[in-house]
C-alpha positions in Angstrom: -0.2 -0.1 0.1 2.6 2.4 -1.0 1.3 5.5 -2.4 3.1 7.3 -5.0 4.3 10.8 -4.0 4.5 12.4 -7.2 2.0 11.4 -10.0 4.1 13.2 -12.6 7.3 10.9 -11.7 9.8 11.6 -14.3 7.7 13.4 -16.9 9.8 15.4 -19.3 9.9 19.0 -18.9 7.7 21.1 -21.1 9.0 24.4 -22.8 6.2 26.2 -20.6 7.4 24.6 -17.6 11.1 25.4 -18.5 10.0 29.0 -19.3 8.2 29.4 -15.8 11.4 28.0 -14.1 13.5 30.6 -15.8 11.3 33.4 -14.9 10.9 32.4 -11.0 14.5 31.7 -10.6 15.3 35.3 -12.2 13.0 36.8 -9.6 15.1 35.3 -6.9 12.5 32.8 -5.4 13.7 29.8 -3.5 14.1 26.3 -4.4 10.8 25.3 -2.4 8.5 27.9 -3.7 9.6 27.0 -7.6 9.1 23.5 -7.0 5.5 24.1 -5.5 4.8 26.4 -8.1 5.8 23.8 -11.1 4.3 20.7 -9.1 7.5 19.3 -9.4 10.3 17.8 -6.6 12.9 20.2 -5.2 15.7 17.7 -6.6 14.0 17.7 -10.3 14.0 21.8 -10.3 17.8 21.7 -8.8 18.8 19.3 -11.6 17.1 21.3 -14.3 18.5 24.6 -13.0 22.0 23.3 -13.1 21.7 21.8 -16.6 20.3 25.4 -17.8 23.0 27.2 -15.5 20.6 29.1 -13.4 21.2 30.2 -10.2 18.5 29.4 -7.8 18.3 31.5 -4.2 19.4 29.7 -1.2 17.2 31.3 1.5 17.9 30.4 5.2 
């Protein structure tokens, strides 16, 4: 009875999602907020941002 946490597990990024990621990262949003806005895991967002050479704000 293990429920899957992410329904969209390992889904490819759409161009719209990539554009939104770039916009949110440039606004200086935190990783957690970006992940929630895109309904993706923080790890997924971190990997994609690194691939696109986007700096993600690290709020402490």
